[in-house]
C-alpha positions as CSV (number, residue, x, y, z in Angstrom):
1,X,-22.3,-6.0,-15.9
2,X,-21.9,-2.1,-15.6
3,X,-20.6,-0.3,-12.6
4,X,-24.0,1.1,-12.0
5,X,-25.2,-2.5,-12.1
6,X,-22.7,-3.6,-9.4
7,X,-23.5,-0.9,-7.2
8,X,-27.1,-2.0,-7.0
9,X,-26.2,-5.3,-5.6
10,X,-25.1,-3.9,-2.8
11,X,-28.2,-1.8,-1.8
12,X,-30.0,-5.4,-0.4
13,X,-27.4,-7.0,0.8
14,X,-27.6,-8.1,4.8
15,X,-25.0,-10.9,5.0
16,X,-24.7,-11.0,8.8
17,X,-27.4,-11.2,11.6
18,X,-26.1,-10.4,15.1
19,X,-29.4,-12.1,16.3
20,X,-28.3,-15.5,15.3
21,X,-24.8,-15.3,16.1
22,X,-26.2,-14.4,19.9
23,X,-28.8,-17.3,19.6
24,X,-26.1,-19.8,18.4
25,X,-23.5,-18.5,21.3
26,X,-26.6,-19.3,23.6
27,X,-27.1,-22.8,22.4
28,X,-23.3,-23.4,22.8
29,X,-23.5,-22.2,26.3
30,X,-26.2,-24.7,27.2
31,X,-24.2,-27.5,26.2
32,X,-22.4,-29.5,29.3
33,X,-19.0,-27.8,28.6
34,X,-17.0,-25.0,29.8
35,X,-18.0,-21.4,28.7
36,X,-16.1,-21.1,25.4
37,X,-14.5,-24.1,25.7
38,X,-14.1,-24.8,22.0
39,X,-12.7,-21.3,21.6
40,X,-12.6,-19.9,18.2
41,X,-14.4,-22.9,16.9
42,X,-17.6,-21.7,19.0
43,X,-17.7,-18.3,17.4
44,X,-17.1,-19.7,13.9
45,X,-20.1,-21.7,14.0
46,X,-21.8,-18.7,15.5
47,X,-20.6,-16.8,12.3
48,X,-22.0,-19.7,10.3
49,X,-25.5,-19.2,11.9
50,X,-25.3,-15.5,11.6
51,X,-24.5,-15.8,7.8
52,X,-27.3,-18.3,7.2
53,X,-29.6,-16.6,9.5
54,X,-30.3,-19.8,11.7
55,X,-29.9,-20.9,14.8
56,X,-28.8,-24.5,13.5
57,X,-25.9,-23.8,10.8
58,X,-25.5,-26.4,8.3
59,X,-22.5,-27.0,5.7
60,X,-23.0,-30.7,4.8
61,X,-23.0,-30.1,0.9
62,X,-20.2,-27.7,0.0
63,X,-18.1,-27.2,-3.3
64,X,-14.6,-25.7,-3.8
65,X,-14.9,-23.0,-6.8
66,X,-11.1,-23.1,-7.8
67,X,-10.5,-19.9,-10.3
68,X,-7.9,-20.5,-12.9
69,X,-6.1,-17.5,-14.6
70,X,-2.7,-16.6,-15.5
71,X,-0.9,-13.3,-14.9
72,X,1.3,-10.9,-17.1
73,X,3.6,-10.0,-14.7
74,X,5.3,-13.3,-14.6
75,X,6.9,-11.6,-17.7
76,X,9.3,-9.6,-15.2
77,X,10.8,-12.8,-13.7
78,X,8.8,-12.7,-10.3
79,X,8.1,-16.4,-10.2
80,X,10.0,-19.6,-10.5
81,X,7.6,-21.1,-12.8
82,X,5.9,-20.0,-16.1
83,X,2.1,-20.4,-17.2
84,X,2.8,-23.7,-18.1
85,X,2.3,-24.9,-14.8
86,X,-0.8,-23.3,-14.2
87,X,-2.4,-25.5,-17.1
88,X,-0.7,-28.7,-15.8
89,X,-2.5,-28.2,-12.5
90,X,-5.9,-27.7,-14.2
91,X,-5.1,-30.5,-16.3
92,X,-4.7,-32.5,-13.0
93,X,-7.6,-30.9,-11.3
94,X,-10.2,-32.0,-14.2
95,X,-8.7,-35.7,-13.8
96,X,-9.3,-35.3,-9.9
97,X,-5.4,-36.0,-9.2
98,X,-4.4,-32.5,-8.0
99,X,-3.3,-31.9,-4.5
100,X,-6.6,-30.5,-3.4
101,X,-8.4,-33.3,-5.1
102,X,-7.2,-35.8,-2.9
103,X,-7.7,-33.6,0.2
104,X,-11.2,-32.9,-0.9
105,X,-12.7,-36.4,-1.0
106,X,-11.7,-37.1,2.3
107,X,-13.3,-33.9,3.7
108,X,-16.4,-34.3,1.6
109,X,-16.2,-31.4,-0.5
110,X,-17.0,-31.1,-4.4
111,X,-14.6,-29.7,-6.7
112,X,-15.3,-27.1,-9.7
113,X,-12.5,-25.7,-11.6
114,X,-13.3,-22.5,-13.6
115,X,-11.1,-21.2,-16.2
116,X,-11.4,-17.4,-15.9
117,X,-8.2,-16.4,-17.6
118,X,-6.2,-19.3,-18.2
119,X,-3.6,-19.3,-21.0
120,X,-3.5,-21.9,-23.7
121,X,-5.9,-24.7,-24.7
122,X,-9.3,-24.9,-23.0
123,X,-9.9,-28.1,-21.2
124,X,-13.1,-30.2,-21.2
125,X,-14.1,-30.6,-17.6
126,X,-13.5,-26.9,-16.5
127,X,-16.0,-24.3,-16.3
128,X,-15.4,-22.3,-19.2
129,X,-15.8,-18.7,-18.0
130,X,-12.7,-17.3,-19.4
131,X,-12.4,-13.7,-20.1
132,X,-8.7,-13.4,-21.7
133,X,-5.7,-15.5,-21.9
134,X,-4.1,-14.1,-19.1
135,X,-4.2,-10.8,-17.6
136,X,-1.9,-8.0,-19.0
137,X,1.9,-7.2,-17.3
138,X,1.0,-4.7,-14.6
139,X,4.9,-3.5,-14.8
140,X,3.9,-2.0,-18.1
141,X,0.0,-1.4,-18.4
142,X,-3.3,-2.2,-16.0
143,X,-3.6,-5.8,-15.7
144,X,-7.2,-5.6,-16.9
145,X,-9.7,-3.0,-18.6
146,X,-12.6,-1.9,-16.3
147,X,-14.8,-4.1,-18.3
148,X,-12.9,-6.9,-18.1
149,X,-12.9,-6.6,-14.5
150,X,-16.6,-6.3,-14.3
151,X,-17.1,-9.2,-16.5
152,X,-14.9,-11.5,-14.4
153,X,-16.9,-10.2,-11.2
154,X,-20.1,-11.4,-13.2
155,X,-18.5,-14.9,-14.0
156,X,-17.6,-15.3,-10.4
157,X,-21.3,-14.3,-9.4
158,X,-22.6,-17.2,-11.8
159,X,-20.0,-20.1,-10.8
160,X,-21.5,-19.2,-7.3
161,X,-24.6,-19.1,-8.2
162,X,-24.8,-22.6,-10.0
163,X,-23.1,-24.2,-7.0
164,X,-25.7,-22.4,-4.8
165,X,-28.5,-23.8,-6.9
166,X,-27.3,-27.4,-7.2
167,X,-27.8,-27.5,-3.3
168,X,-24.3,-26.3,-1.8
169,X,-24.6,-24.9,1.7
170,X,-21.3,-23.6,2.0
171,X,-18.6,-22.4,-0.8
172,X,-14.9,-22.5,-0.3
173,X,-12.8,-20.4,-2.6
174,X,-9.4,-21.6,-4.2
175,X,-7.2,-20.3,-7.1
176,X,-4.4,-21.3,-9.2
177,X,-2.4,-19.1,-11.4
178,X,1.4,-18.4,-11.4
179,X,2.4,-14.9,-10.4
180,X,-0.6,-14.4,-8.6
181,X,0.8,-14.0,-5.1
182,X,2.2,-10.5,-6.7
183,X,-1.1,-9.4,-8.1
184,X,-2.5,-10.3,-4.8
185,X,-0.1,-8.4,-2.7
186,X,-0.3,-5.1,-4.8
187,X,-4.1,-5.3,-4.5
188,X,-3.7,-5.2,-0.7
189,X,-0.9,-2.8,-1.1
190,X,-2.9,-0.5,-2.7
191,X,-6.0,-0.7,-0.7
192,X,-4.1,-0.6,2.5
193,X,-1.2,1.9,1.6
194,X,1.4,-1.0,2.6
195,X,4.8,-1.2,0.8
196,X,5.4,-4.0,-1.6
197,X,9.0,-4.4,-0.5
198,X,7.8,-5.0,2.9
199,X,4.9,-7.1,2.0
200,X,6.1,-9.2,-0.8
201,X,6.5,-12.9,0.1
202,X,8.6,-15.9,-1.5
203,X,5.4,-17.2,-3.2
204,X,6.1,-20.9,-4.5
205,X,9.6,-20.7,-2.8
206,X,11.6,-17.9,-4.4
207,X,15.3,-17.6,-3.4
208,X,16.6,-14.4,-1.5
209,X,17.9,-13.2,-4.9
210,X,14.5,-13.6,-6.7
211,X,12.7,-12.1,-3.7
212,X,14.6,-9.1,-3.9
213,X,13.8,-8.7,-7.7
214,X,10.1,-9.2,-7.0
215,X,10.1,-6.5,-4.3
216,X,11.8,-4.3,-6.9
217,X,9.2,-5.3,-9.5
218,X,6.4,-4.9,-7.4
219,X,7.6,-1.5,-6.1
220,X,7.9,-0.4,-9.5
221,X,4.4,-1.4,-10.5
222,X,3.0,0.2,-7.8
223,X,4.6,3.4,-8.2
224,X,3.7,3.7,-12.3
225,X,0.0,3.7,-11.7
226,X,-2.2,6.3,-10.6
227,X,-5.1,5.5,-8.7
228,X,-7.3,6.3,-5.7
229,X,-6.7,4.3,-2.7
230,X,-10.3,4.4,-1.9
231,X,-11.5,3.0,-5.4
232,X,-11.5,-0.7,-4.7
233,X,-12.6,-1.4,-8.5
234,X,-9.8,0.7,-10.2
235,X,-7.4,-1.1,-7.9
236,X,-8.8,-4.4,-8.9
237,X,-8.8,-3.6,-12.4
238,X,-5.0,-2.1,-12.2
239,X,-3.3,-4.4,-10.1
240,X,-5.5,-7.8,-10.0
241,X,-6.4,-10.8,-12.1
242,X,-9.3,-12.4,-13.4
243,X,-8.9,-14.7,-10.7
244,X,-9.3,-12.3,-8.0
245,X,-12.1,-10.4,-9.6
246,X,-14.0,-13.7,-10.0
247,X,-13.7,-14.3,-6.4
248,X,-15.3,-11.1,-5.6
249,X,-18.2,-11.7,-7.5
250,X,-18.5,-15.3,-5.9
251,X,-18.3,-13.5,-2.5
252,X,-20.8,-10.9,-3.5
253,X,-23.2,-13.7,-4.7
254,X,-22.9,-15.6,-1.5
255,X,-23.3,-12.4,0.6
256,X,-27.0,-12.0,-1.2
257,X,-27.7,-15.8,-0.7
258,X,-26.4,-16.0,2.9
259,X,-23.9,-18.5,2.2
260,X,-21.1,-19.0,4.1
261,X,-17.7,-18.5,1.9
262,X,-14.5,-20.0,3.1
263,X,-11.3,-18.3,2.2
264,X,-8.0,-20.0,1.7
265,X,-4.4,-17.8,1.8
266,X,-3.3,-14.6,0.4
267,X,-5.1,-14.4,-2.9
268,X,-8.5,-15.3,-1.7
269,X,-7.9,-12.9,1.4
270,X,-7.0,-10.0,-1.4
271,X,-10.5,-10.8,-2.9
272,X,-12.5,-10.7,0.6
273,X,-10.4,-7.0,0.9
274,X,-11.5,-5.6,-2.4
275,X,-15.1,-6.8,-1.8
276,X,-15.3,-5.4,1.5
277,X,-14.2,-2.2,0.2
278,X,-16.6,-2.2,-2.9
279,X,-19.5,-3.1,-0.2
280,X,-18.5,-2.1,3.4
281,X,-19.5,-5.3,5.5
282,X,-19.4,-7.8,3.0
283,X,-16.6,-9.1,4.9
284,X,-19.0,-10.8,7.5
285,X,-20.1,-13.4,4.5
286,X,-16.3,-14.5,4.7
287,X,-14.7,-17.5,6.9
288,X,-10.8,-17.7,7.1
289,X,-9.5,-20.8,7.2
290,X,-5.9,-20.4,8.5
291,X,-3.4,-17.7,8.9
292,X,-1.3,-17.4,5.7
293,X,2.4,-17.3,5.5
294,X,2.8,-14.3,3.5
295,X,3.1,-11.2,5.6
296,X,0.8,-9.4,3.1
297,X,-2.0,-12.2,3.7
298,X,-1.8,-11.7,7.6
299,X,-2.2,-7.9,7.3
300,X,-5.4,-8.3,5.2
301,X,-6.6,-10.9,8.1
302,X,-5.9,-8.0,11.0
303,X,-7.4,-5.4,8.7
304,X,-10.9,-7.6,8.0
305,X,-10.6,-8.7,11.6
306,X,-11.1,-12.6,10.5
307,X,-10.4,-15.5,13.1
308,X,-7.5,-17.8,11.9
309,X,-8.5,-21.3,13.6
310,X,-5.7,-23.1,11.7
311,X,-2.1,-21.7,12.2
312,X,0.0,-24.1,10.3
313,X,2.3,-22.1,8.2
314,X,0.1,-23.2,5.3
315,X,0.8,-21.9,1.7
316,X,0.0,-24.7,-0.9
317,X,-3.0,-23.1,-2.5
318,X,-5.7,-24.4,-4.6
319,X,-7.9,-23.9,-1.7
320,X,-6.3,-26.6,0.3
321,X,-6.2,-24.3,3.7
322,X,-10.1,-24.2,3.3
323,X,-10.5,-27.8,3.0
324,X,-8.6,-28.3,5.8
325,X,-11.2,-26.7,7.9
326,X,-13.9,-28.7,6.9
327,X,-13.4,-31.7,9.2
328,X,-12.9,-29.6,12.0
329,X,-15.8,-27.7,11.5
330,X,-18.0,-31.0,11.0
331,X,-16.5,-32.5,14.4
332,X,-18.0,-29.3,16.3
333,X,-21.4,-29.1,14.5
334,X,-21.8,-32.6,15.5
335,X,-21.4,-31.7,19.2
336,X,-23.2,-28.5,18.5
337,X,-26.5,-30.4,17.3
338,X,-26.2,-33.8,19.5
339,X,-24.4,-32.7,22.6
340,X,-25.4,-33.2,26.1
341,X,-27.2,-30.1,27.5
342,X,-26.6,-29.5,31.2
343,X,-30.3,-30.0,32.3
344,X,-29.7,-33.7,30.8
345,X,-27.0,-34.4,33.4
346,X,-28.6,-32.4,36.3
347,X,-26.1,-29.9,36.9
348,X,-26.4,-25.9,36.7
349,X,-25.0,-24.5,33.7
350,X,-22.0,-22.2,33.8
351,X,-22.4,-18.4,33.7
352,X,-20.9,-16.3,31.4
353,X,-19.5,-13.6,33.1
354,X,-16.8,-12.5,30.2
355,X,-17.7,-10.0,27.3
356,X,-18.9,-11.8,24.0
């Protein structure tokens, strides 16, 4: 993929229909319940209808795509684990025994692990879309070349396309890669003009001393590189990782196919922010599953004006937050499809006297 080919993709995108959003809201109001009785869940169902361009949203068949990639910045000691943990989680996921696999089975979500930049031996059972064995150390040089970034975006599009063509009505995003809270934080800080020494979080559980070191490393890395704040592709290549770039591609593909994409935490949110900076408005294809624990993730949520239906201090990764949202949506959609209308019980409907 070239930059010109990427830009061409955005010209035909119409990811969100206000008309269908309003139609779903009217349907909710006709059900025998108080206006906005299900609060944000009603708005999320309306958002799905607006993305799918239908009054009857459907997400019964859904797949979690988990992008695995290692990050060179771990050479600076910003994580308490090494790249071997990325590989170990990949092995568990291939066997169906990782954390998210157990949760996904209960939530009726298929899982597709993708090796887009993992170090070490390639694993049978993973989609092989590897660009390189880990990104470069951002403290020393840009994480990816521009061509690698474009290739990762294209691989992400391909992964999403394969899943959609297999019948998926919704795609959930997940990731795994030691050090990627650092890369995601730097992408967010560069795009939003934030200070990483304020935004950086503990990741998988850093001590106060290690967190202070992480803040120092990220601040120096951000100051080291020259970039244009509005150039999302340049920022993605400089500070991101193959997992983040791949998720940008998946979001772009879903926007073109009117398929809702469910985000997890900080890393997926950084991909959504980058995608929206590349193609303004593409955020409307995205559904946030929960309020992330990391401060940078919370800042991105505010910037993209995304709802956070789950607020439970989640920070597990692998797409677990996105999977947790599915049973909630299933229950709400069951009511939406089958709920009794006011006319069916012989009473007048409530009037909507508040702004939508």
